[in-house]
VEXFIDREN-263917 format. One line per field, with one value per atom (N, C-alpha, C): x, y, z; residue number from 0; chain; residue in one letter. Coordinates in steps of 0.02 Angstrom, whole numbers, always signed. Atoms other than C-alpha are relative to their C-alpha. Layout:
# residues N
px	[X, ...]
py	[Y, ...]
pz	[Z, ...]
seq	[NUM, ...]
mol	[A, ...]
type	[A, ...]
This chain:
# residues 81
px	[-55, +4101, +14, -11, +4081, -5, -6, +4138, -29, +33, +4017, +29, -38, +4123, +55, -58, +4260, -20, +25, +4150, +9, -8, +4181, -68, +63, +4036, -25, +17, +4044, -31, +27, +3993, -64, +69, +3816, +4, +0, +3874, +72, -64, +4011, +16, -19, +4106, -3, -9, +4117, +67, -64, +4298, +2, +1, +4263, -42, +41, +4127, +38, -43, +4243, +57, -50, +4376, -35, +31, +4251, -21, +20, +4185, +49, -48, +4339, -28, +19, +4258, +18, -22, +4301, -41, +39, +4253, -43, +43, +4176, -62, +54, +4063, -46, +43, +4007, -40, +32, +3962, -57, +57, +3863, -58, +52, +3773, -40, +36, +3730, -50, +38, +3665, -59, +54, +3561, -44, +46, +3485, +19, -23, +3575, +22, -18, +3659, -40, +37, +3558, +33, -31, +3607, -12, +11, +3634, +62, -51, +3730, +7, -16, +3810, -20, +24, +3724, +53, -51, +3880, +60, -61, +4022, -16, +17, +3925, +21, -21, +4000, -56, +53, +3899, +17, -5, +3871, -51, +38, +3808, -25, +30, +3692, +22, -19, +3740, -50, +49, +3578, +8, -11, +3617, +60, -61, +3789, -14, +22, +3716, -43, +47, +3586, +42, -43, +3720, +48, -46, +3831, -47, +46, +3680, -8, +7, +3652, +62, -65, +3836, +7, +0, +3829, -46, +41, +3680, +30, -28, +3767, +58, -52, +3918, -29, +29, +3812, -32, +33, +3718, +61, -53, +3883, +30, -27, +3954, -45, +46, +3800, +3, -9, +3815, +56, -64, +3994, -8, +11, +3947, -41, +47, +3807, +35, -36, +3923, +53, -45, +4051, -32, +38, +3920, -16, +21, +3886, +52]
py	[-48, +10968, +37, -43, +11081, -50, +39, +10990, +28, -28, +11032, -15, +21, +10935, +48, -39, +11063, +59, -54, +11190, -20, +15, +11200, +8, +3, +11171, +64, -57, +11338, +57, -49, +11431, -30, +20, +11422, +17, -18, +11479, +12, -11, +11529, +74, -69, +11689, +16, -16, +11779, -23, +23, +11732, -74, +70, +11547, -19, +17, +11546, +21, -18, +11639, -51, +53, +11504, -69, +63, +11362, +2, -5, +11419, +35, -30, +11506, +61, -67, +11676, +49, -58, +11846, +14, -11, +11889, +58, -54, +12050, -25, +28, +11948, -38, +38, +11838, +57, -54, +12003, +29, -26, +12067, -46, +56, +11899, +1, -4, +11916, +59, -62, +12091, -6, +8, +12042, -55, +55, +11891, -70, +68, +11748, -42, +32, +11702, +29, -24, +11707, -16, +14, +11720, +60, -61, +11861, +45, -51, +12018, +33, -26, +12075, +73, -65, +12239, +56, -54, +12334, -3, +10, +12253, -2, +10, +12224, -65, +60, +12055, -46, +47, +11930, -70, +71, +11749, -29, +30, +11642, -72, +65, +11494, -66, +63, +11319, -19, +18, +11288, +45, -46, +11438, -21, +26, +11369, -60, +59, +11202, +12, -21, +11286, +27, -32, +11386, -56, +50, +11230, -42, +42, +11138, +43, -44, +11288, -1, -1, +11292, -68, +63, +11106, -4, +0, +11128, +41, -42, +11265, -38, +34, +11156, -56, +52, +11016, +29, -33, +11134, +24, -27, +11209, -63, +66, +11027, -22, +24, +10979, +49, -42, +11141, -15, +15, +11102, -61, +58, +10926, +4, -13, +10982, +36, -32, +11100, -47, +45, +10966, -51, +44, +10855, +27, -33, +10982, -5]
pz	[+13, +4384, +66, -58, +4535, +61, -59, +4690, +63, -53, +4828, +68, -60, +4953, +23, -17, +4945, +49, -45, +5045, +70, -75, +5227, +28, -27, +5341, +31, -36, +5419, -52, +47, +5256, -31, +29, +5177, -75, +64, +5008, -34, +35, +4882, -9, +12, +4871, -80, +69, +4704, -27, +26, +4693, -12, +14, +4719, -60, +58, +4583, -62, +51, +4471, -17, +11, +4490, -19, +18, +4476, -70, +73, +4305, -45, +41, +4247, -41, +26, +4223, +44, -46, +4284, +58, -66, +4463, -16, +15, +4392, -35, +36, +4280, +54, -48, +4428, +42, -33, +4520, -40, +39, +4376, -8, +6, +4355, +65, -66, +4544, +1, +1, +4524, -45, +46, +4376, +17, -24, +4468, -28, +27, +4370, +58, -56, +4531, +55, -51, +4687, +69, -65, +4869, +43, -48, +4998, -7, +1, +5008, +73, -65, +5173, +2, +1, +5222, +9, -12, +5282, -42, +49, +5176, -69, +68, +5020, -30, +31, +4994, -13, +23, +4903, +13, -12, +4954, -49, +54, +4812, +19, -31, +4864, -45, +36, +4814, -52, +58, +4715, -56, +56, +4610, -38, +35, +4575, -43, +43, +4521, -54, +58, +4413, -57, +52, +4327, -37, +31, +4302, -48, +46, +4221, -65, +54, +4108, -46, +32, +4060, -42, +38, +4015, -57, +60, +3901, -48, +52, +3811, -32, +25, +3790, -50, +37, +3720, -64, +61, +3599, -48, +42, +3535, -35, +29, +3504, -54, +53, +3410, -62, +54, +3304, -39, +38, +3261, -36, +36, +3220, -63, +50, +3111, -62, +50, +3016, -36, +28, +2995, -55, +43, +2910, -70, +68, +2771, -51]
seq	[0, 0, 0, 1, 1, 1, 2, 2, 2, 3, 3, 3, 4, 4, 4, 5, 5, 5, 6, 6, 6, 7, 7, 7, 8, 8, 8, 9, 9, 9, 10, 10, 10, 11, 11, 11, 12, 12, 12, 13, 13, 13, 14, 14, 14, 15, 15, 15, 16, 16, 16, 17, 17, 17, 18, 18, 18, 19, 19, 19, 20, 20, 20, 21, 21, 21, 22, 22, 22, 23, 23, 23, 24, 24, 24, 25, 25, 25, 26, 26, 26, 27, 27, 27, 28, 28, 28, 29, 29, 29, 30, 30, 30, 31, 31, 31, 32, 32, 32, 33, 33, 33, 34, 34, 34, 35, 35, 35, 36, 36, 36, 37, 37, 37, 38, 38, 38, 39, 39, 39, 40, 40, 40, 41, 41, 41, 42, 42, 42, 43, 43, 43, 44, 44, 44, 45, 45, 45, 46, 46, 46, 47, 47, 47, 48, 48, 48, 49, 49, 49, 50, 50, 50, 51, 51, 51, 52, 52, 52, 53, 53, 53, 54, 54, 54, 55, 55, 55, 56, 56, 56, 57, 57, 57, 58, 58, 58, 59, 59, 59, 60, 60, 60, 61, 61, 61, 62, 62, 62, 63, 63, 63, 64, 64, 64, 65, 65, 65, 66, 66, 66, 67, 67, 67, 68, 68, 68, 69, 69, 69, 70, 70, 70, 71, 71, 71, 72, 72, 72, 73, 73, 73, 74, 74, 74, 75, 75, 75, 76, 76, 76, 77, 77, 77, 78, 78, 78, 79, 79, 79, 80, 80, 80]
mol	[A, A, A, A, A, A, A, A, A, A, A, A, A, A, A, A, A, A, A, A, A, A, A, A, A, A, A, A, A, A, A, A, A, A, A, A, A, A, A, A, A, A, A, A, A, A, A, A, A, A, A, A, A, A, A, A, A, A, A, A, A, A, A, A, A, A, A, A, A, A, A, A, A, A, A, A, A, A, A, A, A, A, A, A, A, A, A, A, A, A, A, A, A, A, A, A, A, A, A, A, A, A, A, A, A, A, A, A, A, A, A, A, A, A, A, A, A, A, A, A, A, A, A, A, A, A, A, A, A, A, A, A, A, A, A, A, A, A, A, A, A, A, A, A, A, A, A, A, A, A, A, A, A, A, A, A, A, A, A, A, A, A, A, A, A, A, A, A, A, A, A, A, A, A, A, A, A, A, A, A, A, A, A, A, A, A, A, A, A, A, A, A, A, A, A, A, A, A, A, A, A, A, A, A, A, A, A, A, A, A, A, A, A, A, A, A, A, A, A, A, A, A, A, A, A, A, A, A, A, A, A, A, A, A, A, A, A, A, A, A, A, A, A]
type	[M, M, M, V, V, V, C, C, C, M, M, M, K, K, K, M, M, M, R, R, R, S, S, S, K, K, K, R, R, R, K, K, K, K, K, K, G, G, G, F, F, F, T, T, T, T, T, T, G, G, G, E, E, E, V, V, V, S, S, S, R, R, R, L, L, L, F, F, F, D, D, D, I, I, I, P, P, P, Q, Q, Q, R, R, R, T, T, T, V, V, V, I, I, I, R, R, R, Y, Y, Y, F, F, F, D, D, D, K, K, K, G, G, G, I, I, I, F, F, F, T, T, T, G, G, G, S, S, S, K, K, K, H, H, H, P, P, P, S, S, S, T, T, T, G, G, G, R, R, R, R, R, R, V, V, V, I, I, I, G, G, G, P, P, P, K, K, K, S, S, S, V, V, V, K, K, K, A, A, A, F, F, F, E, E, E, A, A, A, L, L, L, K, K, K, Q, Q, Q, K, K, K, Q, Q, Q, I, I, I, V, V, V, A, A, A, V, V, V, R, R, R, K, K, K, F, F, F, I, I, I, D, D, D, D, D, D, L, L, L, A, A, A, K, K, K, R, R, R]
């Protein structure tokens, strides 16, 4: 789902805005997830901007895929009743 090839070689991670667009979630939610440790990366000391590491983005993508599968299974189980 997430195309890692779209990243430029000069950056080592994703901005909160990029992650927001990738997963179609509000940027504020991405920031909260970063602050809670769900997304990992670094925070610039003077600007406070967050850079989310590629491994963290891949892990979040895998988690979202598992949730989608679980919801589909739940819906299928309800339909069989």
